[in-house]
C-alpha positions in Angstrom: 11.4 22.5 72.3 15.3 23.1 70.7 14.9 19.7 70.4 12.0 19.2 68.2 12.7 21.8 65.9 16.5 20.2 65.3 14.2 16.7 64.8 12.3 18.4 61.7 15.4 19.9 59.8 17.1 16.9 60.3 14.1 15.2 58.6 13.8 17.4 56.0 17.2 16.7 55.6 17.3 13.3 55.7 14.1 13.1 53.2 14.5 15.1 50.7 18.9 13.3 50.4 16.8 9.4 50.3 14.1 11.6 47.5 17.8 13.3 45.7 19.1 9.5 45.8 16.0 8.2 44.2 15.6 10.4 41.9 19.1 10.2 40.0 18.5 5.8 40.5 14.8 6.4 39.3 16.2 8.7 36.3 18.8 6.2 35.4 17.1 3.5 35.2 14.1 4.6 32.7 17.0 5.3 31.1 18.8 1.8 30.4 14.4 0.5 31.1 14.5 2.7 27.8 17.3 0.9 26.0 15.8 -2.9 26.6 12.9 -1.4 25.3 14.4 -0.7 21.4 16.5 -3.2 21.9 13.5 -6.3 22.2 11.9 -4.0 19.9 14.4 -4.4 17.1 14.2 -8.0 17.5 11.2 -8.5 17.5 10.5 -6.4 14.2 14.1 -8.9 12.9 11.8 -11.9 13.8 8.6 -11.0 12.3 10.4 -10.8 9.4 12.4 -14.1 9.5 9.0 -15.2 10.2 7.5 -13.8 7.3 10.3 -15.5 5.1 10.4 -18.1 6.4 6.9 -18.3 6.0 7.0 -17.7 2.6 9.7 -20.4 2.1 7.2 -22.9 3.3 4.4 -21.3 1.1 6.6 -21.8 -1.2 8.2 -25.2 -0.2 4.4 -26.4 -0.6 4.1 -25.9 -4.6 6.5 -27.0 -5.6 6.3 -30.4 -3.8 2.3 -30.3 -5.0 3.4 -29.7 -8.0 5.5 -32.5 -8.5 3.3 -34.4 -6.7 1.1 -33.9 -9.5 4.1 -34.0 -12.2 4.4 -37.4 -10.6 0.6 -38.7 -10.7 0.4 -37.8 -14.3 3.6 -39.0 -15.1 2.2 -42.9 -13.5 -0.8 -43.0 -15.5 0.5 -42.4 -18.2 3.1 -45.5 -18.1 0.1 -47.2 -16.8 -1.9 -46.6 -19.5 0.1 -45.5 -22.7 0.2 -43.4 -25.6 -2.3 -41.7 -27.0 -0.2 -40.8 -29.9 2.2 -43.2 -29.6 0.9 -46.1 -32.2 4.2 -48.7 -31.4 4.2 -47.3 -27.3 4.5 -51.1 -25.9 7.0 -51.8 -28.5 9.8 -49.1 -28.6 
């Protein structure tokens, strides 16, 4: 009977030590996990801002490109048709 009690007490002590170690590493891992999540969140936010900035730049570039293309088309039409307000047009 004494051997059974000693075995039960040893198992209980081993279980408590095992639980304590696991609990400590779980807390440490939780802190590291929160730090990693914070870091990743900051990186995602900065990438989101960069994406918005690049999107705006691309939209501006497209607008300038469209304006330039329209201007070139108008200049080409003007060069081919001449001007109505310049009576000496081909003879300058």
